[in-house]
C-alpha positions in Angstrom: -239.0 -31.1 -23.0 -236.5 -28.9 -23.0 -233.3 -28.1 -20.3 -232.6 -24.9 -19.1 -228.4 -24.4 -18.8 -227.9 -21.9 -16.6 -224.3 -20.4 -18.0 -221.8 -19.3 -15.3 -219.1 -17.1 -16.2 -215.4 -18.5 -16.5 -214.1 -16.1 -13.7 -216.6 -17.1 -11.0 -216.3 -20.5 -11.5 -212.4 -20.2 -11.2 -212.9 -18.2 -8.3 -215.0 -20.6 -6.8 -212.9 -23.7 -7.3 -209.7 -21.3 -5.9 -211.8 -20.9 -2.6 -212.8 -24.3 -2.3 -208.8 -25.4 -2.7 -207.7 -22.6 -0.4 -210.5 -23.7 2.4 -209.2 -27.4 2.1 -205.5 -26.4 2.7 -206.2 -24.3 5.7 -208.6 -27.6 7.2 -205.3 -29.4 6.4 -202.8 -26.6 8.0 -205.5 -27.0 11.5 -205.6 -30.6 11.2 -201.9 -31.0 11.3 -201.5 -28.4 14.1 -203.8 -30.5 16.3 -202.3 -33.3 15.3 -198.8 -32.1 16.4 -200.4 -31.2 19.5 -201.6 -34.4 20.6 -198.6 -36.1 19.6 -199.9 -38.4 17.0 -199.1 -38.5 13.1 -199.6 -35.3 11.2 -200.8 -37.4 8.4 -204.4 -37.6 7.7 -203.9 -41.1 6.2 -203.6 -44.2 7.7 -200.3 -45.6 8.0 -199.2 -48.7 5.4 -199.4 -51.9 7.3 -199.5 -53.9 3.7 -196.6 -56.4 3.5 -193.5 -55.3 0.7 -194.1 -58.3 -2.1 -192.6 -61.4 -2.3 -191.1 -60.6 1.1 -190.2 -63.6 2.8 -191.0 -63.7 6.2 -189.9 -67.2 7.3 -191.7 -70.3 9.0 -193.1 -71.2 12.0 -193.2 -74.6 13.9 -196.3 -75.0 15.8 -195.5 -75.7 19.5 -199.0 -75.8 21.3 -199.0 -79.5 23.4 -202.9 -80.3 22.1 -202.2 -79.1 18.4 -202.5 -81.8 16.0 -199.9 -80.2 14.3 -197.4 -79.9 16.5 -194.1 -80.0 16.0 -194.8 -79.7 12.3 -193.0 -76.3 10.2 -195.3 -73.8 7.7 -194.3 -71.1 5.7 -195.7 -67.5 7.2 -197.4 -65.8 4.9 -198.8 -62.8 7.1 -198.6 -61.7 10.7 -201.9 -59.8 11.8 -203.6 -58.9 14.5 -207.2 -60.2 15.3 -209.5 -59.1 18.4 -205.9 -57.9 19.9 -204.2 -61.4 19.4 -201.5 -61.6 16.7 -202.0 -64.3 14.4 -199.9 -66.2 12.0 -201.3 -66.8 8.6 -199.6 -70.4 7.7 -199.2 -72.1 4.6 -200.3 -76.0 4.4 -199.5 -77.9 1.5 -202.6 -80.0 1.6 -205.2 -77.3 3.9 -204.3 -74.7 2.5 -203.3 -71.3 4.7 -204.8 -71.2 8.4 -204.4 -69.0 11.2 -202.4 -69.7 14.6 -201.9 -67.4 17.2 -198.7 -66.7 17.8 -198.0 -68.2 21.1 -198.9 -71.2 19.7 -196.0 -71.3 17.4 -192.1 -70.8 17.5 -192.5 -67.2 17.3 -194.0 -66.8 20.7 -192.4 -64.4 22.7 -190.9 -66.2 25.9 -193.1 -63.8 28.0 -196.1 -65.5 26.6 -194.7 -69.1 27.3 -193.8 -68.2 31.3 -196.4 -69.8 33.5 -199.4 -68.0 35.1 -198.0 -70.0 38.7 -195.9 -66.5 40.5 -193.6 -66.7 37.4 -192.2 -69.9 38.5 -191.8 -72.1 34.9 -193.9 -75.4 34.8 -191.5 -78.3 35.9 -193.3 -80.9 33.5 -195.7 -80.7 30.8 -198.6 -83.1 29.5 -195.8 -84.8 27.6 -193.6 -85.2 30.5 -196.8 -86.6 32.2 -197.1 -89.0 29.7 -193.6 -89.9 29.8 -193.8 -90.6 33.2 -197.0 -93.1 33.3 -194.9 -95.0 30.8 -192.1 -95.3 32.8 -194.0 -95.9 36.2 -195.9 -98.8 34.2 -192.9 -100.5 33.0 -191.2 -100.4 36.7 -193.9 -101.8 38.5 -194.9 -105.8 38.7 -198.0 -106.2 36.6 -197.7 -103.7 34.2 -198.8 -101.3 37.0 -202.0 -102.8 38.0 -202.6 -103.6 41.2 -204.2 -107.1 41.8 
């Protein structure tokens, strides 16, 4: 089979490239004007959100009252948003990396730790209730048993 080659003149090829470049520049200018009018970024590229390499983020302590790793501190690998919830990726020596919601750590914002009862903080938590049970048991005859 014989291939048929079409020859185009060099000037027509350069002219078509020049036209395409000009069209791209015009479209970019229009896009930048529209973005400036809307108040958003004029750049068509997304904003970079990657962490700088070897940037230390510090550590976080698990503060959720019922989490099995409560009270332990872990190195923070990265911070990201998953389904609208800010999440910390933490490093455990044996388990590897795992993720926890920011509110479950000492990185939680003070507003997140407030109780949902009319803005008043809780007077006692689960650990406080357990301590109260132990105290009542010690102070009552028969270890708190009514017999």
